[in-house]
C-alpha positions as CSV (number, residue, x, y, z in Angstrom):
1,M,-5.2,9.9,12.9
2,Y,-2.2,8.5,11.1
3,L,-3.8,5.3,9.2
4,S,-0.9,3.6,7.9
5,T,0.7,0.3,9.4
6,Q,3.8,0.0,7.9
7,E,5.9,2.8,9.0
8,R,4.2,2.4,12.6
9,N,5.3,-1.6,12.3
10,L,9.1,-0.8,11.3
11,L,9.5,1.5,14.1
12,D,8.6,-0.7,16.4
13,F,11.0,-3.4,15.2
14,A,13.7,-0.7,15.3
15,E,13.0,0.4,18.5
16,R,13.0,-3.1,19.9
17,V,16.6,-4.3,17.9
18,A,17.9,-0.6,19.6
19,R,17.4,-1.9,23.4
20,N,18.6,-5.2,22.6
21,A,22.2,-6.6,21.2
22,S,20.5,-8.4,17.5
23,S,21.8,-9.8,14.6
24,Y,20.3,-8.1,11.5
25,Y,20.6,-6.5,8.3
26,A,18.6,-4.0,6.5
27,V,18.0,-2.1,3.0
28,L,16.1,0.9,2.4
29,F,15.1,0.8,-1.0
30,D,14.0,4.6,-2.3
31,L,12.1,2.9,-5.3
32,G,10.9,6.5,-6.7
33,K,14.6,7.2,-7.1
34,M,15.6,4.3,-8.9
35,A,12.9,4.6,-11.8
36,E,13.3,8.4,-12.1
37,S,16.9,7.9,-12.6
38,A,16.1,5.3,-15.3
39,C,13.5,7.8,-17.0
40,S,11.0,5.1,-16.2
41,P,8.5,5.5,-13.6
42,A,7.0,1.9,-15.0
43,L,10.0,0.4,-13.4
44,T,9.0,0.6,-9.7
45,G,6.6,-2.6,-10.3
46,I,9.4,-4.9,-11.7
47,L,12.0,-3.4,-8.6
48,R,8.9,-4.2,-6.1
49,F,8.4,-7.8,-7.7
50,T,12.4,-8.2,-7.6
51,I,13.0,-7.2,-4.2
52,A,9.8,-9.8,-3.2
53,N,11.4,-12.5,-4.9
54,F,14.7,-12.0,-3.2
55,A,13.0,-12.0,0.3
56,R,10.7,-14.7,-0.2
57,S,14.1,-16.9,-1.6
58,H,16.2,-15.8,1.4
59,G,13.4,-15.2,4.5
60,A,13.9,-11.6,4.9
61,Q,10.7,-9.3,6.0
62,I,9.8,-6.5,3.6
63,Y,7.9,-3.4,5.1
64,T,6.0,-1.8,1.6
65,L,6.8,1.9,2.7
66,Q,4.9,5.0,1.6
67,N,6.4,7.3,-1.2
68,D,7.8,4.0,-3.0
69,R,10.1,2.6,-0.5
70,I,10.8,-0.8,0.5
71,M,12.7,-1.5,3.3
72,L,14.4,-5.3,3.5
73,V,15.4,-7.1,6.8
74,T,16.8,-10.2,7.0
75,G,19.6,-11.7,9.0
76,S,23.7,-10.6,9.5
77,E,24.3,-14.1,8.1
78,Q,22.6,-12.8,4.7
79,R,24.8,-9.7,4.3
80,V,27.0,-11.2,1.8
81,S,23.4,-12.5,-0.5
82,A,21.8,-8.9,-0.2
83,N,24.9,-6.8,-0.9
84,K,24.5,-9.3,-3.9
85,F,22.0,-8.7,-4.8
86,I,22.1,-4.9,-4.8
87,L,24.9,-5.0,-6.9
88,E,23.4,-6.9,-9.4
89,L,20.0,-4.9,-9.0
90,E,21.6,-1.7,-9.4
91,N,23.8,-3.5,-12.6
92,T,20.2,-4.0,-14.4
93,L,18.8,-0.7,-14.3
94,P,18.6,1.3,-17.7
95,G,22.1,3.3,-17.3
96,G,23.9,0.9,-14.8
97,R,25.1,1.9,-10.9
98,A,26.5,5.3,-12.5
99,G,23.1,6.6,-13.6
100,L,21.6,6.2,-10.0
101,M,21.3,10.0,-7.8
102,D,20.6,10.9,-4.5
103,Q,22.0,7.0,-2.7
104,P,18.1,5.4,-3.6
105,I,19.6,2.2,-2.0
106,E,20.6,2.5,1.5
107,P,22.0,-0.7,3.4
108,Y,22.3,-0.7,7.7
109,D,23.8,-3.3,9.4
110,I,21.8,-3.1,12.3
111,S,23.9,-5.4,14.4
112,T,26.5,-2.4,14.7
113,T,25.0,0.5,14.1
114,P,21.6,0.0,15.6
115,K,21.0,3.7,16.8
116,L,21.5,4.5,12.9
117,F,18.5,2.5,11.5
118,L,16.5,3.4,14.2
119,R,17.0,7.3,13.2
120,C,16.1,6.1,9.9
121,C,12.6,4.9,10.6
122,E,12.1,7.6,13.3
123,E,12.6,9.8,9.9
124,L,10.5,7.5,7.7
125,Y,7.2,7.7,10.0
126,A,7.8,11.0,9.9
127,D,7.5,11.8,6.7
128,A,4.9,9.4,6.5
129,K,2.9,10.9,9.1
130,E,3.6,14.3,7.5
131,A,2.1,13.3,4.4
132,E,-1.0,11.6,5.5
133,E,-2.1,15.4,7.8
134,E,-1.5,17.2,3.9
135,R,-4.0,14.4,2.0
136,L,-6.4,14.8,4.9
137,E,-6.1,18.9,4.9
138,L,-5.6,18.4,1.1
139,S,-9.5,16.6,1.0
140,R,-10.6,18.7,3.6
141,H,-10.2,21.4,1.6
142,N,-11.1,19.7,-2.1
143,T,-14.5,19.1,-0.7
144,S,-15.1,23.1,-1.3
145,T,-13.8,23.4,-4.8
146,K,-15.5,21.3,-8.1
147,V,-13.1,18.2,-7.9
148,V,-13.2,16.1,-5.1
149,P,-10.5,13.0,-4.5
150,M,-12.6,9.5,-4.1
151,T,-13.6,8.3,-1.3
152,G,-14.5,5.4,0.2
153,R,-18.0,6.4,0.8
154,L,-18.6,8.2,-2.7
155,L,-17.0,4.8,-4.4
156,D,-20.0,3.3,-2.8
157,Q,-22.3,5.9,-4.5
158,L,-20.5,5.3,-7.7
159,L,-21.2,1.8,-7.6
160,V,-24.4,1.8,-6.9
161,S,-24.8,4.6,-10.0
162,L,-22.6,2.1,-12.3
163,N,-25.0,-0.6,-11.9
164,S,-28.1,1.1,-12.7
165,C,-26.8,2.7,-16.0
166,D,-26.4,2.2,-19.3
167,I,-22.9,1.6,-20.1
168,S,-23.2,1.1,-23.5
169,P,-22.9,4.7,-24.9
170,M,-19.6,4.8,-23.4
171,V,-18.4,2.2,-25.6
172,R,-16.1,2.5,-27.8
173,R,-13.6,0.9,-30.6
174,Q,-10.2,1.2,-32.0
175,N,-8.8,-0.9,-35.3
176,I,-5.5,-2.7,-34.4
177,C,-3.4,-3.3,-38.3
178,A,-1.5,-4.1,-39.9
179,L,0.9,-1.6,-42.0
180,M,3.6,-2.5,-44.3
181,D,5.2,-0.4,-47.1
182,G,3.7,-0.7,-50.6
183,Q,0.0,-2.2,-48.7
184,Q,-3.2,-1.9,-48.0
185,A,-4.1,-1.7,-43.9
186,R,-5.5,-4.9,-42.8
187,T,-7.1,-4.9,-39.3
188,L,-5.9,-7.6,-37.6
189,F,-8.5,-7.1,-34.6
190,V,-10.9,-4.8,-32.7
191,E,-10.5,-3.3,-29.5
192,Y,-13.4,-2.5,-27.3
193,F,-13.3,-0.3,-24.0
194,V,-15.3,1.3,-21.8
195,S,-14.3,4.9,-22.2
196,M,-13.1,6.2,-18.4
197,A,-14.3,9.9,-19.6
198,S,-17.5,9.3,-20.6
199,L,-18.2,7.3,-17.2
200,S,-16.6,10.0,-14.8
201,R,-19.0,12.6,-16.7
202,T,-21.9,10.2,-16.3
203,I,-21.7,8.9,-13.1
204,A,-19.0,11.1,-11.1
205,P,-19.0,14.8,-12.4
206,G,-16.6,16.6,-10.0
207,V,-14.8,13.4,-9.1
208,S,-11.6,12.5,-9.4
209,V,-11.8,8.9,-10.0
210,T,-8.2,8.0,-10.3
211,S,-6.9,10.0,-7.0
212,N,-6.9,6.7,-5.2
213,P,-5.6,3.9,-6.8
214,G,-6.9,1.4,-5.0
215,L,-10.3,2.8,-4.8
216,F,-10.2,3.3,-8.4
217,R,-9.3,-0.7,-9.3
218,E,-12.4,-1.3,-7.4
219,L,-14.7,1.3,-9.9
220,T,-12.9,-1.1,-12.6
221,R,-13.1,-3.9,-11.3
222,A,-16.9,-3.0,-10.9
223,L,-16.9,-1.7,-14.4
224,D,-15.3,-4.9,-15.8
225,K,-18.1,-6.7,-14.2
226,R,-21.3,-4.7,-16.4
227,F,-18.8,-4.9,-19.6
228,L,-18.5,-8.7,-19.5
229,A,-22.6,-8.7,-19.3
230,L,-22.6,-6.4,-22.1
231,L,-20.7,-8.3,-24.4
232,K,-22.4,-11.3,-23.0
233,K,-25.9,-10.3,-24.0
234,E,-24.9,-8.1,-27.0
235,H,-22.1,-10.5,-28.5
236,A,-23.5,-10.8,-32.2
237,Q,-23.6,-6.6,-32.0
238,Y,-19.7,-6.6,-30.7
239,I,-18.4,-10.0,-31.8
240,K,-18.5,-9.9,-35.7
241,G,-14.6,-10.3,-36.1
242,P,-11.5,-10.6,-33.9
243,V,-11.6,-8.9,-30.8
244,S,-10.3,-7.7,-27.9
245,F,-10.8,-6.4,-24.5
246,N,-9.2,-5.2,-21.1
247,L,-9.8,-6.7,-18.0
248,N,-8.0,-6.5,-14.7
249,M,-6.4,-9.8,-13.2
250,A,-8.6,-10.0,-10.6
251,S,-11.6,-10.5,-12.8
252,L,-9.9,-12.9,-14.6
253,Q,-10.6,-15.1,-12.1
254,S,-14.2,-14.1,-11.7
255,D,-17.4,-16.5,-11.9
256,D,-18.9,-13.8,-13.9
257,F,-15.8,-13.8,-16.7
258,L,-16.3,-18.2,-16.5
259,L,-19.9,-17.3,-17.2
260,F,-19.0,-15.3,-19.9
261,L,-16.7,-17.8,-21.8
262,D,-19.7,-20.3,-21.0
263,Q,-22.3,-18.5,-22.7
264,V,-20.0,-16.7,-25.4
265,L,-18.0,-18.9,-27.0
266,P,-20.3,-21.4,-27.9
267,N,-21.6,-18.8,-29.8
268,T,-18.8,-18.0,-31.9
269,D,-16.0,-18.7,-34.0
270,K,-14.2,-15.4,-33.8
271,S,-10.8,-15.2,-32.0
272,L,-10.8,-13.3,-28.9
273,V,-7.4,-11.4,-27.2
274,V,-7.7,-10.3,-23.6
275,E,-5.9,-7.0,-22.8
276,L,-4.1,-6.9,-19.4
277,D,-2.1,-3.8,-17.9
278,F,1.8,-5.0,-17.8
279,M,2.0,-3.2,-13.6
280,D,-1.1,-5.7,-12.9
281,V,0.6,-8.5,-14.3
282,L,3.6,-7.9,-12.6
283,D,1.0,-6.9,-8.8
284,H,0.0,-10.7,-9.5
285,L,2.1,-12.7,-11.4
286,P,1.9,-15.9,-9.7
287,D,-2.4,-16.1,-10.7
288,F,-1.4,-14.3,-14.3
289,Q,0.7,-17.8,-14.7
290,T,-1.9,-20.2,-13.2
291,I,-4.5,-18.3,-15.5
292,I,-2.7,-18.6,-18.8
293,P,-2.9,-22.4,-19.2
294,F,-7.0,-22.4,-18.9
295,L,-6.5,-19.4,-21.2
296,R,-5.5,-21.0,-24.1
297,R,-7.2,-24.3,-23.7
298,R,-10.4,-21.9,-24.1
299,G,-9.0,-20.4,-27.3
300,L,-8.1,-16.7,-26.1
301,K,-5.0,-14.8,-26.7
302,I,-3.5,-12.8,-23.7
303,L,-2.1,-9.3,-24.9
304,V,-0.1,-7.5,-22.5
305,E,0.0,-3.4,-22.6
306,N,1.2,-0.6,-21.7
307,L,5.1,-2.0,-21.7
308,Q,7.9,1.0,-20.8
309,P,10.3,1.1,-23.6
310,A,12.9,1.8,-20.3
311,L,12.3,-1.7,-19.1
312,L,12.6,-3.7,-22.2
313,E,16.4,-4.1,-22.1
314,M,16.1,-5.7,-18.5
315,L,13.1,-7.9,-19.1
316,D,12.4,-11.3,-20.3
317,L,9.2,-11.2,-21.9
318,S,9.6,-14.9,-22.2
319,L,8.4,-14.8,-18.2
320,L,5.4,-13.4,-19.5
321,E,4.1,-16.0,-21.7
322,A,2.1,-13.8,-23.4
323,D,0.7,-14.2,-27.3
324,L,1.0,-10.3,-27.7
325,F,2.7,-7.1,-26.4
326,K,1.7,-3.4,-26.3
327,I,4.2,-0.3,-26.2
328,R,2.9,2.9,-26.0
329,W,3.9,5.8,-28.6
330,Q,4.8,8.9,-27.3
331,K,6.4,12.1,-28.9
332,Q,9.3,12.2,-26.1
333,Y,10.8,9.2,-27.7
334,L,12.5,11.7,-29.8
335,A,13.8,14.6,-27.6
336,N,16.6,14.2,-28.6
337,P,19.3,11.3,-30.5
338,A,20.2,9.7,-28.1
339,Q,16.9,9.0,-27.0
340,K,15.5,7.9,-30.3
341,T,18.2,5.4,-30.4
342,H,17.7,4.0,-27.3
343,F,13.7,3.9,-27.9
344,L,14.3,1.9,-31.3
345,N,16.6,-0.2,-29.7
346,A,13.8,-1.5,-27.1
347,L,11.5,-2.0,-29.8
348,R,14.2,-4.2,-31.8
349,T,14.2,-6.8,-28.4
350,L,10.7,-7.6,-29.1
351,P,9.2,-10.1,-31.3
352,P,8.1,-8.0,-34.2
353,N,4.9,-10.0,-35.4
354,R,4.2,-10.0,-31.4
355,C,4.5,-6.1,-30.7
356,I,1.4,-3.6,-31.1
357,L,2.7,0.1,-31.1
358,T,-0.5,2.0,-30.0
359,H,-1.3,6.2,-29.3
360,C,-0.3,6.7,-33.1
361,D,-2.1,9.5,-33.8
362,N,-0.2,10.9,-36.7
363,A,2.2,9.6,-39.8
364,Q,5.3,9.9,-37.8
365,A,4.6,7.5,-35.1
366,V,4.3,5.0,-37.5
367,R,7.0,5.2,-39.8
368,I,9.3,5.4,-36.5
369,G,7.6,2.0,-35.5
370,Q,8.2,0.3,-38.8
371,S,11.7,1.6,-38.6
372,A,12.7,-1.1,-36.2
373,G,10.5,-3.3,-37.9
374,L,7.2,-3.5,-36.2
375,Q,4.1,-4.0,-38.5
376,A,1.2,-3.7,-36.1
377,F,-0.5,-0.4,-35.1
378,Q,-3.2,1.2,-33.1
379,G,-4.3,5.0,-32.8
380,F,-5.8,8.0,-34.8
381,H,-3.7,8.0,-37.4
382,V,-4.5,4.3,-38.2
383,D,-7.9,4.8,-37.6
384,R,-7.9,7.3,-40.4
385,I,-6.0,4.9,-42.6
386,A,-8.3,1.7,-41.9
387,A,-11.2,4.1,-42.9
388,G,-9.7,5.3,-46.0
389,P,-10.2,8.7,-48.0
390,P,-13.5,10.8,-46.8
391,Q,-15.7,10.7,-49.6
392,A,-17.6,13.6,-50.4
393,G,-20.0,15.3,-47.6
394,T,-18.9,12.7,-45.1
395,R,-16.6,13.4,-41.8
396,M,-13.2,11.5,-40.3
397,P,-13.6,10.2,-37.3
398,E,-13.4,11.7,-34.0
399,Q,-10.1,10.5,-31.7
400,V,-11.1,8.2,-30.0
401,T,-10.3,10.0,-25.5
402,A,-10.0,7.1,-22.9
């Protein structure tokens, strides 16, 4: 059974306008192709947000389709504005319009070519239906293999297990340190988080908990609730100095978070940093901008993590109003001289005293970050530096796994 309604609704609309003379203009955006051309999968979130903003300001309708596609439909009188928006959007992409491949943006003048638009919508519906059937077949196949995808029924079972298990053995910590030439490492704060690998082994062996992003998000929200309860109960153990912890945007607006603040803040003078995923912030930007003043009034700092280098040239970080940013180091940034230069230039657009380079598991990552002016780092190599030279008979700390 085909489950999605967006393609069906779009096809119904296309059939209506094909039967009756209508003055509409439509644009199909293939966000996946646009992000692939820019070599940045995370770009889809910014594009989705930008298109939604245009739709709101121009009274347009958007259909969010499968495979990272969006169909924008507006009145013919908005044709000029829509084409101008397309041009501006293309020019903001890394590499510009020349870097785009395979026509990721397709405009349709429905008033003059309604059948062409209808054929496009029929193909979108057929593609989505075929993809849905493949997913159902894969789900049936995976039930007989060792790893099965996440389902609503499995999620219900995992939530029961999560609520009854002790998560404290799954808590990991990593240092965020200032590393400057000729000086000893100085710990700025410590991040606490629950290892998803450990959690999966404990409550979900044989289940791919990340296979369904929506259900995985529900699982992490429930995990946030348990983690906040643990920090609240054992705050003297965990909050010995400045600390940070990851939360979903939805968790920031929960009663559990308010209760955590009311009980923990009066009992500590240590700095607390809330870490939020960049894509989660983009998906809930109005909520994020609303809650920032409240967090600051309570003395918390806000950190946005998982920034992508390819996005920094087109993103005004001041709009996020965050205190700190994390950008993830990846070895692929040194694949060739041009990519290394692009990465360093992206780092230099960041305020060096507010940016942290993460996943620094070797000295090379730290050196590259320092060459771009960064001072704060996180990762296995950083933990080793912070721990100092190993003493006789001691073991080096094991690498943290997320």
